[in-house]
N, C-alpha and C positions, 0 to 999 in steps of 0.2 A: 494506723488510723486512716480511714478513707479521706480522700482529698476534699470531699464535699462537707466534711465535718467542720462546724463552726463553733469553736470553743467560746466565742464571745456571746453566744445567744443567751439571753436572759430567760430562764424557764419559770417565771412567776406568772400565774394566770391573771388575766384581767378580762373585762367584758368585751365581747365582740362588737364590731360596728354593725348595727341592725340592717343597714342598707345592703350589706353583702352576705348576710347570714344564709339566705336560701342558696346562693351560688356556692358558698363555701361548704355547706353541709353536703350538697350533692357532689361537688368536686371531691371533697374529703372522703366521702363514702366510697366513691369509685376508686380513688387512689389507695386508701388504706387497704381495702380488700384485695385490690389487684396486686399490690406489693406483697401481700400475705399469701398469694396464690389461691385465693378463694374464688370459686366460680362466679363469674359476673352475673349469670342468669339466676343465681340462687336468691331466694327470698331473704329478707333481712333476718328473720328468725334462724334460717339455715346458715346464714353467714356467721352469726354470733356463735352458733353451735360449732361451726368449723373452727373458730378461734379457741373455743373451750376444749375441743378435742385435741388441740395442738398446744397445750399450755407448757409442755416440757420444753425448756430452752435448748437451743442448739449447743453442740459441744463447745467447750471453752467460752461460753457466752457470746458466741459469734452473732452479730445482728442479722446476718443472712447466710444462705448457702446457695450455691449454683446447682440447679436441678433440671432434669429433663434433657431431651435431645437438643434443645435450644440453649442449654446452659444458662437459663434464666435465674436471676437472683430472686429467691423467695425469702422475704423478710419475716422475722418473728419478733414481735415486741414482748417484753416481760410484763404481762398484764398484772402480775401479782406484786410488782414493784412500783415505786413512785416514778413520776415522769422524768426526774433527773437521773435515773439509773442510766449508766453508760449505753446500754443497748437501746433504751427508749429515746435517748438523745439522738443517736444515730438514725433511728427509725423516723422520728419526727423531722429531722433535718433532711432526710431523703425525700419525704413527702413535700416539704417546703420547696426544695430544689425542683421537684417535678412541676409543682404549680408555677413557680417562678419562670422556669424554662418554657412551659407551655404558654403562659401569658406573654412573655417576651416575644415568642415566635408569632403569636396572634397579632401583636402590636407592630411587628416589623414586616410582615407579609402584606403586600399590596392587597387591599380588600379584606384583610383579616378583621374579625370582630372580637375585640377584647372581651373577656368575661368579667373583669373587675372594673369598677369605676376608677378614674384616674387617681383619686385620693387614696384608694386602697391598693394601688400598685406599689406596694411597699412591703419589704420582707418582714418588718416588725408586725404589721397587720396580719399577714399570712401566717406567721409563726403563732400569734395569739389564737387565731381561729383553729389551727391544726392541733394545738395543745388542748384547747377546749373540747374539740371533737374526740381526741384521744382519751381524755378523761371520761367522756360520755361512753365511749366503747368499753373502757376499763370497767366502769360501773356495771354495764350489761354483762360483760364476761364474768366478772366476779360474782354477780348475783346468780347467773346461770350455773356456775361451777360450785356454788354454795360456799364461797370464800368470804369470810367476814370483811366488811368494808372498814378500812383504817382511816 
């Protein structure tokens, strides 16, 4: 199990804080697609199609595989499963850790400009936002793939 996996995370959805929704969606979009190895310059429609084209899980339900000359971890969520599926838990935790680490760096570097308001610099808030965004992407992927919504 990866060191960043937090088994104490509560994966029940709740509503986001509307003050940070624009940041969280933009940040979530960049991070979700980047971790999945989807081209950053692709349009949203092309990004969703790239996820649909790669629905098959990695061998042994691995949450990521190292790829390319840089040996970059390319993550693959299980879009046909619920968010509490082991692979999806790892995937969301990785994104939460990326946001947390980035925000912490912005707050500790002299002259850095944090992207979150102070009240939202909280892992629980970030987790809720990432889970909501994951659910949004899951709906789009399932609709595009013709998979019945459960």
